[in-house]
DONUSE-997809 format. One line per field, with one value per residue (C-alpha): residue number from 1; x, y, z. Coordinates in nm, 4 decimals, always signed. Example, Ala and Ser with C-alpha at 12.3 -4.5 7.8 and 13.67 -1.06 7.14 Angstrom:
REM residues 2
nr <- [1 | 2]
xx <- [+1.2300 | +1.3670]
yy <- [-0.4500 | -0.1060]
zz <- [+0.7800 | +0.7140]
This chain:
REM residues 447
nr <- [1 | 2 | 3 | 4 | 5 | 6 | 7 | 8 | 9 | 10 | 11 | 12 | 13 | 14 | 15 | 16 | 17 | 18 | 19 | 20 | 21 | 22 | 23 | 24 | 25 | 26 | 27 | 28 | 29 | 30 | 31 | 32 | 33 | 34 | 35 | 36 | 37 | 38 | 39 | 40 | 41 | 42 | 43 | 44 | 45 | 46 | 47 | 48 | 49 | 50 | 51 | 52 | 53 | 54 | 55 | 56 | 57 | 58 | 59 | 60 | 61 | 62 | 63 | 64 | 65 | 66 | 67 | 68 | 69 | 70 | 71 | 72 | 73 | 74 | 75 | 76 | 77 | 78 | 79 | 80 | 81 | 82 | 83 | 84 | 85 | 86 | 87 | 88 | 89 | 90 | 91 | 92 | 93 | 94 | 95 | 96 | 97 | 98 | 99 | 100 | 101 | 102 | 103 | 104 | 105 | 106 | 107 | 108 | 109 | 110 | 111 | 112 | 113 | 114 | 115 | 116 | 117 | 118 | 119 | 120 | 121 | 122 | 123 | 124 | 125 | 126 | 127 | 128 | 129 | 130 | 131 | 132 | 133 | 134 | 135 | 136 | 137 | 138 | 139 | 140 | 141 | 142 | 143 | 144 | 145 | 146 | 147 | 148 | 149 | 150 | 151 | 152 | 153 | 154 | 155 | 156 | 157 | 158 | 159 | 160 | 161 | 162 | 163 | 164 | 165 | 166 | 167 | 168 | 169 | 170 | 171 | 172 | 173 | 174 | 175 | 176 | 177 | 178 | 179 | 180 | 181 | 182 | 183 | 184 | 185 | 186 | 187 | 188 | 189 | 190 | 191 | 192 | 193 | 194 | 195 | 196 | 197 | 198 | 199 | 200 | 201 | 202 | 203 | 204 | 205 | 206 | 207 | 208 | 209 | 210 | 211 | 212 | 213 | 214 | 215 | 216 | 217 | 218 | 219 | 220 | 221 | 222 | 223 | 224 | 225 | 226 | 227 | 228 | 229 | 230 | 231 | 232 | 233 | 234 | 235 | 236 | 237 | 238 | 239 | 240 | 241 | 242 | 243 | 244 | 245 | 246 | 247 | 248 | 249 | 250 | 251 | 252 | 253 | 254 | 255 | 256 | 257 | 258 | 259 | 260 | 261 | 262 | 263 | 264 | 265 | 266 | 267 | 268 | 269 | 270 | 271 | 272 | 273 | 274 | 275 | 276 | 277 | 278 | 279 | 280 | 281 | 282 | 283 | 284 | 285 | 286 | 287 | 288 | 289 | 290 | 291 | 292 | 293 | 294 | 295 | 296 | 297 | 298 | 299 | 300 | 301 | 302 | 303 | 304 | 305 | 306 | 307 | 308 | 309 | 310 | 311 | 312 | 313 | 314 | 315 | 316 | 317 | 318 | 319 | 320 | 321 | 322 | 323 | 324 | 325 | 326 | 327 | 328 | 329 | 330 | 331 | 332 | 333 | 334 | 335 | 336 | 337 | 338 | 339 | 340 | 341 | 342 | 343 | 344 | 345 | 346 | 347 | 348 | 349 | 350 | 351 | 352 | 353 | 354 | 355 | 356 | 357 | 358 | 359 | 360 | 361 | 362 | 363 | 364 | 365 | 366 | 367 | 368 | 369 | 370 | 371 | 372 | 373 | 374 | 375 | 376 | 377 | 378 | 379 | 380 | 381 | 382 | 383 | 384 | 385 | 386 | 387 | 388 | 389 | 390 | 391 | 392 | 393 | 394 | 395 | 396 | 397 | 398 | 399 | 400 | 401 | 402 | 403 | 404 | 405 | 406 | 407 | 408 | 409 | 410 | 411 | 412 | 413 | 414 | 415 | 416 | 417 | 418 | 419 | 420 | 421 | 422 | 423 | 424 | 425 | 426 | 427 | 428 | 429 | 430 | 431 | 432 | 433 | 434 | 435 | 436 | 437 | 438 | 439 | 440 | 441 | 442 | 443 | 444 | 445 | 446 | 447]
xx <- [+4.0244 | +3.8654 | +3.7351 | +3.4001 | +3.3272 | +2.9708 | +2.8529 | +2.6262 | +2.3628 | +2.4409 | +2.4230 | +2.1752 | +2.3489 | +2.1501 | +2.1458 | +2.0304 | +1.8613 | +1.5831 | +1.3857 | +0.9972 | +1.0582 | +1.4043 | +1.3381 | +1.0744 | +0.6482 | +0.5705 | +0.4161 | +0.0447 | -0.2390 | -0.5458 | -0.9445 | -1.2125 | -1.5631 | -1.5243 | -1.2834 | -1.5268 | -1.8782 | -1.9857 | -2.0435 | -1.7404 | -1.7529 | -1.5814 | -1.5831 | -1.3554 | -1.1499 | -1.0369 | -0.9168 | -0.9453 | -0.7607 | -0.6880 | -0.6322 | -0.9057 | -1.0273 | -1.3324 | -1.4495 | -1.7432 | -1.9335 | -2.2320 | -2.3675 | -2.3077 | -2.0122 | -1.7666 | -1.5307 | -1.1629 | -0.9618 | -0.7053 | -0.8422 | -1.2013 | -1.4798 | -1.8020 | -2.0797 | -2.3206 | -2.5937 | -2.7723 | -3.0855 | -3.2487 | -2.9478 | -2.8248 | -2.4648 | -2.2160 | -1.9518 | -1.7801 | -1.7563 | -1.5220 | -1.3865 | -1.3338 | -1.1649 | -1.4404 | -1.3960 | -1.7467 | -1.8181 | -2.0200 | -2.1387 | -2.1984 | -2.4251 | -2.6446 | -2.9847 | -2.8331 | -2.6370 | -2.5793 | -2.3682 | -2.2564 | -2.1498 | -2.0993 | -2.3546 | -2.2801 | -2.1637 | -1.9332 | -2.1735 | -2.2078 | -2.5189 | -2.6775 | -2.8354 | -3.0106 | -3.0077 | -3.0605 | -3.4119 | -3.5201 | -3.4537 | -3.7615 | -3.8169 | -3.6769 | -3.3422 | -3.3983 | -3.3731 | -2.9864 | -2.8538 | -2.5380 | -2.2747 | -1.9601 | -1.7310 | -1.7942 | -1.5070 | -1.5293 | -1.4198 | -1.3681 | -1.7572 | -1.9350 | -1.8981 | -1.9799 | -2.2107 | -2.0882 | -2.2763 | -2.2673 | -2.5080 | -2.5289 | -2.3493 | -2.5227 | -2.2807 | -2.4091 | -2.3270 | -2.4233 | -2.8049 | -2.9071 | -2.8425 | -2.8798 | -2.8122 | -2.6435 | -2.7158 | -2.3633 | -2.3327 | -2.5109 | -2.1719 | -2.0551 | -1.8945 | -1.6855 | -1.5859 | -1.2400 | -1.1162 | -0.7941 | -0.6989 | -1.0458 | -1.1239 | -1.3316 | -1.2648 | -1.4949 | -1.4548 | -1.7174 | -1.8030 | -1.8966 | -1.7056 | -1.3540 | -1.2402 | -1.4419 | -1.3732 | -1.6105 | -1.6474 | -1.9629 | -2.1604 | -2.1238 | -1.8689 | -1.6809 | -1.4685 | -1.1364 | -0.8264 | -0.7430 | -1.0028 | -1.1742 | -0.8771 | -1.0181 | -1.3792 | -1.4519 | -1.2480 | -1.3851 | -1.1320 | -1.1327 | -0.8516 | -0.7013 | -0.4741 | -0.1897 | +0.1739 | +0.2944 | +0.2020 | +0.1799 | +0.0314 | -0.2662 | -0.2408 | -0.5068 | -0.5749 | -0.8854 | -1.0050 | -0.8924 | -0.6835 | -0.4064 | -0.2578 | -0.2134 | -0.0034 | -0.2596 | -0.0340 | -0.2192 | -0.0187 | +0.0287 | -0.3152 | -0.0876 | -0.2103 | +0.0595 | +0.0931 | +0.3465 | +0.5571 | +0.8991 | +1.0466 | +0.9898 | +0.6805 | +0.5453 | +0.4696 | +0.2598 | +0.0558 | -0.0091 | -0.0453 | -0.3002 | -0.4687 | -0.5250 | -0.6375 | -0.9446 | -0.7923 | -1.0784 | -0.8644 | -0.5513 | -0.4196 | -0.1273 | +0.1358 | +0.4062 | +0.6143 | +0.4698 | +0.1855 | -0.0249 | -0.2933 | -0.6139 | -0.6578 | -0.9562 | -0.8191 | -0.3841 | -0.3972 | -0.2377 | +0.0733 | +0.2512 | +0.5500 | +0.7517 | +0.7051 | +0.8802 | +0.5886 | +0.9255 | +0.7029 | +0.7966 | +0.6120 | +0.2338 | +0.0239 | -0.2076 | -0.3190 | -0.0363 | +0.1616 | -0.1193 | -0.3425 | -0.7037 | -0.8907 | -0.7571 | -1.0568 | -0.9429 | -1.1828 | -1.0418 | -0.6726 | -0.6387 | -0.3171 | -0.2546 | -0.0879 | -0.0307 | +0.1603 | +0.3300 | +0.6227 | +0.4561 | +0.1146 | +0.0032 | -0.1798 | -0.5163 | -0.6905 | -1.0796 | -1.1727 | -1.4830 | -1.4028 | -1.2500 | -0.9874 | -0.6291 | -0.3531 | -0.0044 | +0.2965 | +0.4450 | +0.6618 | +0.8378 | +1.1715 | +1.1134 | +0.9909 | +0.8988 | +1.0357 | +0.8373 | +0.6011 | +0.4494 | +0.8347 | +0.8962 | +1.0827 | +0.8935 | +1.1901 | +1.3434 | +1.6371 | +1.8866 | +2.1866 | +2.2202 | +2.5026 | +2.5333 | +2.7660 | +2.8766 | +2.5014 | +2.3317 | +2.2134 | +2.2272 | +1.9618 | +2.1823 | +1.8444 | +1.6870 | +1.7031 | +1.9791 | +2.0931 | +1.8999 | +1.9309 | +1.7409 | +1.7048 | +1.5472 | +1.3420 | +1.1910 | +0.9090 | +0.7943 | +0.6330 | +0.8393 | +1.1411 | +1.2350 | +1.4124 | +1.5889 | +1.7044 | +2.0994 | +2.0910 | +2.1986 | +2.2103 | +1.7960 | +1.8672 | +2.1159 | +2.0425 | +2.2487 | +2.3865 | +2.5256 | +2.7570 | +3.2050 | +3.3630 | +3.6517 | +3.9745 | +3.6613 | +3.4549 | +3.1219 | +3.1355 | +2.8433 | +2.7852 | +2.6215 | +2.7371 | +2.9608 | +3.1273 | +3.0048 | +3.1823 | +2.9433 | +3.1141 | +3.2569 | +3.1939 | +2.9202 | +3.1647 | +3.1481 | +3.4152 | +3.3399 | +3.5014 | +3.5563 | +3.2597 | +2.9721 | +3.0177 | +2.7891 | +2.9049 | +3.2288 | +3.4337 | +3.7229 | +4.0526 | +4.0667 | +4.4910 | +4.4964 | +4.2742 | +4.3768 | +4.2163 | +3.8779 | +3.7431 | +3.5313 | +3.2802 | +3.1699 | +2.9910 | +3.2775 | +3.5533 | +3.6878 | +3.8978 | +4.0752 | +4.0719 | +4.3863 | +4.4542 | +4.0688 | +4.1210]
yy <- [+2.7491 | +2.7916 | +2.4003 | +2.3931 | +1.9980 | +1.8514 | +1.5414 | +1.4017 | +1.2024 | +0.8384 | +0.6916 | +0.4054 | +0.1321 | +0.1038 | -0.1805 | -0.0132 | -0.3769 | -0.5398 | -0.2296 | -0.1471 | +0.1828 | +0.3320 | +0.5056 | +0.8066 | +0.7911 | +0.7035 | +0.9983 | +0.9138 | +1.1096 | +1.1426 | +1.1730 | +1.2857 | +1.3714 | +1.7231 | +1.5373 | +1.2373 | +1.4118 | +1.0841 | +0.9121 | +0.9153 | +0.5020 | +0.3042 | -0.0788 | -0.2156 | -0.0867 | -0.2602 | -0.1373 | -0.2145 | -0.2615 | +0.1054 | +0.2183 | +0.3662 | +0.2708 | +0.1722 | +0.1951 | +0.0451 | +0.3125 | +0.3552 | +0.6248 | +0.4133 | +0.2674 | +0.5491 | +0.5651 | +0.7962 | +0.7985 | +1.0162 | +1.3537 | +1.2947 | +1.1364 | +0.9641 | +0.7988 | +0.5653 | +0.4518 | +0.1088 | -0.0330 | +0.0954 | +0.3053 | -0.0002 | +0.0205 | -0.1805 | -0.3819 | -0.5665 | -0.6349 | -0.8340 | -0.7222 | -0.9449 | -0.8526 | -0.6296 | -0.3596 | -0.5461 | -0.4986 | -0.7585 | -0.5758 | -0.7012 | -0.4858 | -0.4837 | -0.7194 | -0.6752 | -0.8139 | -0.7266 | -0.6367 | -0.2600 | -0.2119 | +0.0825 | +0.1460 | +0.2698 | +0.6662 | +0.4592 | +0.5014 | +0.2939 | +0.1061 | -0.0922 | -0.4531 | -0.6222 | -1.0138 | -1.0016 | -0.8791 | -1.1764 | -1.4745 | -1.5596 | -1.4747 | -1.7547 | -1.6689 | -1.3619 | -1.3191 | -1.2883 | -0.9916 | -0.8723 | -0.9991 | -0.9219 | -1.0810 | -1.1207 | -1.3962 | -1.4336 | -1.7288 | -1.7903 | -1.9125 | -1.8516 | -1.5426 | -1.6235 | -1.3743 | -1.5019 | -1.3366 | -1.4915 | -1.7588 | -1.8255 | -1.8409 | -1.7749 | -1.8672 | -1.7317 | -1.8631 | -1.6901 | -1.9081 | -1.9405 | -1.8185 | -2.0615 | -2.0634 | -2.2569 | -2.2226 | -2.2585 | -2.3824 | -2.2106 | -2.0900 | -1.9711 | -1.6677 | -1.5151 | -1.6995 | -1.7110 | -1.8370 | -1.9858 | -2.0595 | -2.1622 | -2.3379 | -2.2535 | -2.2069 | -2.0911 | -2.0331 | -2.1469 | -2.0134 | -2.4069 | -2.6256 | -2.4671 | -2.4649 | -2.5185 | -2.6484 | -2.6310 | -2.9294 | -3.1122 | -2.8098 | -2.7878 | -2.6742 | -2.9873 | -2.9935 | -2.9804 | -3.1817 | -3.0628 | -2.7643 | -2.7957 | -2.5667 | -2.2505 | -2.2823 | -1.9717 | -1.7889 | -1.5224 | -1.6198 | -1.2562 | -1.3483 | -1.6991 | -1.7015 | -1.8582 | -1.8447 | -2.0802 | -2.4112 | -2.6086 | -2.3661 | -2.0749 | -1.8132 | -1.7919 | -1.4523 | -1.4741 | -1.0880 | -1.1778 | -1.4737 | -1.4011 | -1.5379 | -1.9426 | -2.1462 | -2.4018 | -2.6760 | -2.8933 | -3.1413 | -3.2939 | -3.1105 | -2.9303 | -2.6166 | -2.3785 | -2.0295 | -1.8600 | -1.7268 | -1.6955 | -1.3240 | -1.1512 | -1.3156 | -1.1523 | -0.7676 | -0.8679 | -1.1293 | -0.8195 | -0.5836 | -0.8127 | -0.9479 | -0.5860 | -0.4426 | -0.6550 | -0.8113 | -0.7350 | -0.8588 | -0.9114 | -0.8215 | -0.9888 | -0.8095 | -0.9959 | -1.1448 | -0.8598 | -0.8646 | -0.6356 | -0.7625 | -0.4794 | -0.3911 | -0.1739 | -0.0062 | -0.0794 | +0.0555 | -0.1636 | -0.3488 | -0.4568 | -0.6768 | -0.9398 | -1.3406 | -1.4056 | -1.1955 | -0.9865 | -0.5857 | -0.3732 | -0.0762 | +0.0300 | +0.2944 | +0.4706 | +0.7722 | +0.9021 | +0.8830 | +1.0307 | +0.8520 | +0.9909 | +0.7769 | +0.4883 | +0.2530 | +0.1010 | -0.1257 | -0.2923 | -0.2424 | -0.2753 | -0.3093 | -0.4098 | -0.8001 | -0.7035 | -0.3725 | -0.5166 | -0.2448 | +0.0387 | +0.0525 | +0.2164 | +0.0878 | +0.1999 | +0.1984 | +0.2129 | +0.4094 | +0.4505 | +0.8268 | +0.8255 | +0.6728 | +0.7000 | +0.6282 | +0.5125 | +0.5303 | +0.2512 | +0.1324 | +0.4652 | +0.5033 | +0.9062 | +0.9011 | +1.1948 | +1.2791 | +1.5281 | +1.6364 | +1.3010 | +1.1715 | +1.5356 | +1.6850 | +2.0262 | +2.3111 | +2.3765 | +2.1199 | +2.3022 | +1.9826 | +1.6072 | +1.4381 | +1.0266 | +0.8955 | +0.5727 | +0.4408 | +0.7816 | +1.0733 | +1.3932 | +1.6949 | +2.0643 | +2.2350 | +2.6031 | +2.4795 | +2.3078 | +1.9406 | +1.6533 | +1.2586 | +0.9465 | +0.6612 | +0.3535 | +0.1583 | -0.1594 | -0.0616 | +0.2209 | +0.2371 | +0.4385 | +0.6033 | +0.8769 | +1.2213 | +1.2522 | +1.6430 | +1.6707 | +1.8575 | +2.2483 | +2.2789 | +2.3577 | +2.7737 | +2.7149 | +2.7542 | +2.5327 | +2.5955 | +2.2486 | +1.9946 | +1.8281 | +1.5373 | +1.5821 | +1.3833 | +1.0833 | +1.3746 | +1.5433 | +1.9846 | +2.1851 | +2.5884 | +2.7530 | +3.0668 | +2.8860 | +2.5680 | +2.2551 | +1.9380 | +1.6809 | +1.3157 | +1.1564 | +1.4283 | +1.7394 | +2.0534 | +2.3600 | +2.6467 | +3.0672 | +3.1822 | +3.6232 | +3.6649 | +3.4598 | +3.2013 | +3.0626 | +2.7810 | +2.5744 | +2.3893 | +2.1115 | +2.1607 | +1.9797 | +1.9487 | +1.9437 | +1.7095 | +1.9324 | +2.2616 | +2.3820 | +2.7171 | +2.8755 | +3.1707 | +3.4201 | +3.7018 | +3.9302 | +3.7343 | +3.3699 | +3.2116 | +2.9162 | +2.6134 | +2.3474 | +2.0889 | +1.9859 | +1.6642]
zz <- [+1.4954 | +1.7756 | +1.9260 | +2.0583 | +2.1183 | +2.1994 | +2.1794 | +1.8824 | +1.9652 | +2.0219 | +1.6208 | +1.5902 | +1.3525 | +1.0538 | +0.8441 | +0.5074 | +0.3855 | +0.5935 | +0.6936 | +0.6348 | +0.4611 | +0.3606 | +0.0726 | +0.2391 | +0.1073 | -0.2412 | -0.4241 | -0.3157 | -0.4819 | -0.2922 | -0.4328 | -0.2342 | -0.3285 | -0.4630 | -0.7475 | -0.8342 | -0.6982 | -0.5605 | -0.2798 | -0.0318 | -0.0115 | -0.2496 | -0.2135 | -0.4858 | -0.7989 | -1.1666 | -1.4623 | -1.8352 | -2.1377 | -2.2024 | -1.8843 | -1.7561 | -1.3963 | -1.2703 | -0.9075 | -0.7362 | -0.5553 | -0.3293 | -0.6040 | -0.9359 | -1.0857 | -1.1408 | -1.4106 | -1.4409 | -1.7748 | -1.5796 | -1.6815 | -1.5924 | -1.3821 | -1.4895 | -1.2395 | -1.4076 | -1.2042 | -1.1054 | -1.0892 | -0.7600 | -0.7117 | -0.5687 | -0.3362 | -0.5753 | -0.3865 | -0.6741 | -1.0049 | -1.2836 | -1.6357 | -1.9351 | -2.2792 | -2.4403 | -2.1605 | -2.0353 | -1.6607 | -1.4220 | -1.1169 | -0.8025 | -0.5844 | -0.2908 | -0.3715 | -0.7329 | -1.0099 | -1.3927 | -1.6704 | -1.7518 | -2.1214 | -2.3361 | -2.6576 | -2.9621 | -2.8699 | -2.5565 | -2.2741 | -2.0077 | -1.9943 | -1.7519 | -1.7767 | -1.4336 | -1.4284 | -1.1044 | -1.2078 | -1.3860 | -1.0902 | -0.9404 | -0.5820 | -0.3798 | -0.5768 | -0.4711 | -0.1661 | -0.1647 | +0.0228 | -0.1708 | -0.3918 | -0.2785 | -0.5210 | -0.8919 | -1.0936 | -1.4993 | -1.6589 | -1.9936 | -2.0444 | -1.6953 | -1.4430 | -1.1129 | -0.8464 | -0.5388 | -0.2139 | +0.1130 | +0.1616 | -0.2709 | -0.5878 | -0.8991 | -1.2161 | -1.5311 | -1.9304 | -2.2366 | -2.2124 | -1.8708 | -1.4699 | -1.1980 | -0.8310 | -0.5835 | -0.2030 | +0.0302 | +0.3452 | +0.6709 | +0.7371 | +0.4022 | +0.3557 | +0.0835 | -0.2146 | -0.3964 | -0.6961 | -0.7779 | -1.1391 | -1.1657 | -0.9089 | -0.5495 | -0.2147 | +0.0713 | +0.4162 | +0.6521 | +0.9793 | +1.1613 | +0.8685 | +0.7687 | +0.4860 | +0.1725 | -0.2052 | -0.4828 | -0.6637 | -0.8295 | -0.7901 | -0.3618 | -0.1836 | +0.0049 | +0.3387 | +0.2698 | +0.5290 | +0.7842 | +0.6700 | +0.9762 | +1.1330 | +1.0001 | +1.1628 | +1.3454 | +1.1340 | +0.8882 | +0.5637 | +0.3413 | +0.1105 | -0.0684 | -0.3154 | -0.4488 | -0.3522 | -0.5688 | -0.7228 | -0.3797 | -0.1191 | -0.0615 | +0.1731 | +0.3171 | +0.5539 | +0.8583 | +0.9761 | +1.3295 | +1.3010 | +1.0971 | +0.8039 | +0.7000 | +0.4884 | +0.3164 | +0.1643 | -0.1352 | -0.2001 | +0.2218 | +0.3382 | +0.6455 | +0.7797 | +0.8801 | +1.0941 | +0.9851 | +1.3715 | +1.3008 | +1.3973 | +1.0911 | +1.0391 | +1.4312 | +1.3150 | +0.9785 | +1.2102 | +1.4800 | +1.2248 | +1.0629 | +1.3513 | +1.5118 | +1.1993 | +1.0807 | +0.7358 | +0.4590 | +0.1475 | +0.0030 | -0.3590 | -0.5646 | -0.7963 | -0.9180 | -0.6598 | -0.4122 | -0.1412 | -0.0040 | +0.2978 | +0.3091 | +0.6921 | +0.7952 | +1.0841 | +1.0062 | +0.6370 | +0.3805 | +0.4126 | +0.1821 | +0.1683 | -0.1152 | -0.1783 | +0.1980 | +0.3675 | +0.4577 | +0.5673 | +0.3138 | +0.3672 | +0.5075 | +0.3570 | +0.6344 | +0.7200 | +0.9273 | +0.5710 | +0.3554 | +0.2787 | +0.2336 | +0.5123 | +0.7387 | +0.6759 | +0.3804 | +0.1880 | -0.1008 | -0.3056 | -0.7572 | -0.9064 | -1.2480 | -1.2957 | -1.6530 | -1.6206 | -1.2719 | -1.2111 | -1.4086 | -1.2154 | -0.8874 | -0.5815 | -0.6045 | -0.2726 | -0.2274 | +0.0705 | +0.3828 | +0.2226 | -0.1257 | -0.3354 | -0.2973 | -0.5715 | -0.4716 | -0.7081 | -0.5294 | -0.7835 | -0.8283 | -0.8229 | -0.6076 | -0.2545 | -0.0609 | +0.2519 | +0.4344 | +0.7371 | +0.7749 | +0.8560 | +1.0573 | +0.8230 | +0.8462 | +0.7559 | +0.3749 | +0.2969 | +0.1119 | +0.0855 | +0.1128 | +0.1875 | +0.2306 | +0.5098 | +0.6553 | +0.5412 | +0.7394 | +0.5029 | +0.6193 | +0.5732 | +0.5822 | +0.6201 | +0.7580 | +1.1217 | +1.1421 | +1.0570 | +1.0476 | +0.9838 | +0.8525 | +1.1257 | +0.9866 | +1.2915 | +1.1958 | +1.5164 | +1.3021 | +0.9618 | +0.8052 | +0.8218 | +1.1022 | +1.0187 | +1.3398 | +1.4030 | +1.5571 | +1.9006 | +1.9662 | +1.5959 | +1.5249 | +1.5407 | +1.2467 | +0.9254 | +0.7328 | +0.3983 | +0.2134 | +0.2908 | +0.1626 | +0.3191 | +0.4109 | +0.5738 | +0.6622 | +0.8385 | +0.6922 | +0.7451 | +0.6939 | +0.6516 | +0.8875 | +0.9697 | +1.1584 | +1.0319 | +1.1684 | +1.1853 | +1.2271 | +1.2826 | +1.5042 | +1.7160 | +1.6822 | +1.6720 | +1.5812 | +1.4549 | +1.5173 | +1.2215 | +1.2042 | +0.9192 | +0.8821 | +0.6281 | +0.3316 | +0.1392 | +0.2172 | -0.1099 | -0.1347 | -0.2332 | -0.5814 | -0.5039 | -0.1202 | +0.0801 | +0.4054 | +0.2701 | +0.2870 | +0.1298 | +0.3422 | +0.1305 | +0.3759 | +0.3351 | +0.3164 | +0.1323 | +0.1767 | +0.4108 | +0.3638 | +0.6775 | +0.6990 | +0.9317 | +1.0729 | +1.1737]
């Protein structure tokens, strides 16, 4: 055999654990105005016990059963910002200058009833209902400056503090970030400052969720994330190496919301996509427009707590809706990851995945500085159409009209006739069979 040596790209030592995304892109689907025939902007998502999805759209409530879409407008064509749902499928809707109830009639059609229309002129001066929560007997419609509580027979309002921002429900207790005073808790029909809560002064607290029975995870729009210990009342800012990039992504991206699904967290940002971590806040995946999400600006997300591992992640966007199958074992490598060509064969060797393509041989790099794996081409193979791989004597060989030896150094063997397919001998490990355009060749002593 003729031996023609070329240096292979220096292989990066790849540890398959601890990377942001080592499995490719989740299967995802984008829905646009052409699909749901309503306004482009969507603010929130929720699901009923039958699996029907509802989306808060500027034109009304979108209903999607997996096949078709329906739109139910509400009074004054108000822009819907939030909602909650109960076990019967009743929706509690919050919107700009409007809130109420959306129920199905006898024909199964959604019918809206306004509650805010019954308010007196003073209470009716709220701007928007940004969050809605449903407890056993009470519905909480949370605005920036007012909190409305609805029971079976009555509605009353509570004025929040001067810098009152978003209200957050934690196990039937309510917390709020006040821009001028800090972290507060709702008790005795008013919000009181928590011990060390003044450490959150001048912050917009966009999310507060329980990490465990002892700690709250508090997310600020531009100041990153913090832990608040419910026992010691201490405020802790994660600052380890593993948290550094997460903090940067959140602060630079402007955190807008956080959702929890089982032991996973997804941080929704306006400019850096949706960031998925485990319960230790270790980065796992990042979903943004560069990986196929319909729009860079994500306003909210939903993932069913009940279905857990079978539930997709729904992202409501400034322009459309995306469904991410992030719990599926199936992943995609495509042109978003620099894979432009047809793949004919795949092989893994020394924890590196190699691809035989219509334009040479590529391999996959997991790089913690990137949001997803990168597909890199091996030099001097881009003009070769490669068909298949085999392993032989701790090396990889590929058919590409020539015979290509991949590791530990790239090497090209030029046979007399073009090679289409390689196969190992089942009897002698030193023998490779090469199917050619004109017959069959046998190669030996190729260590």
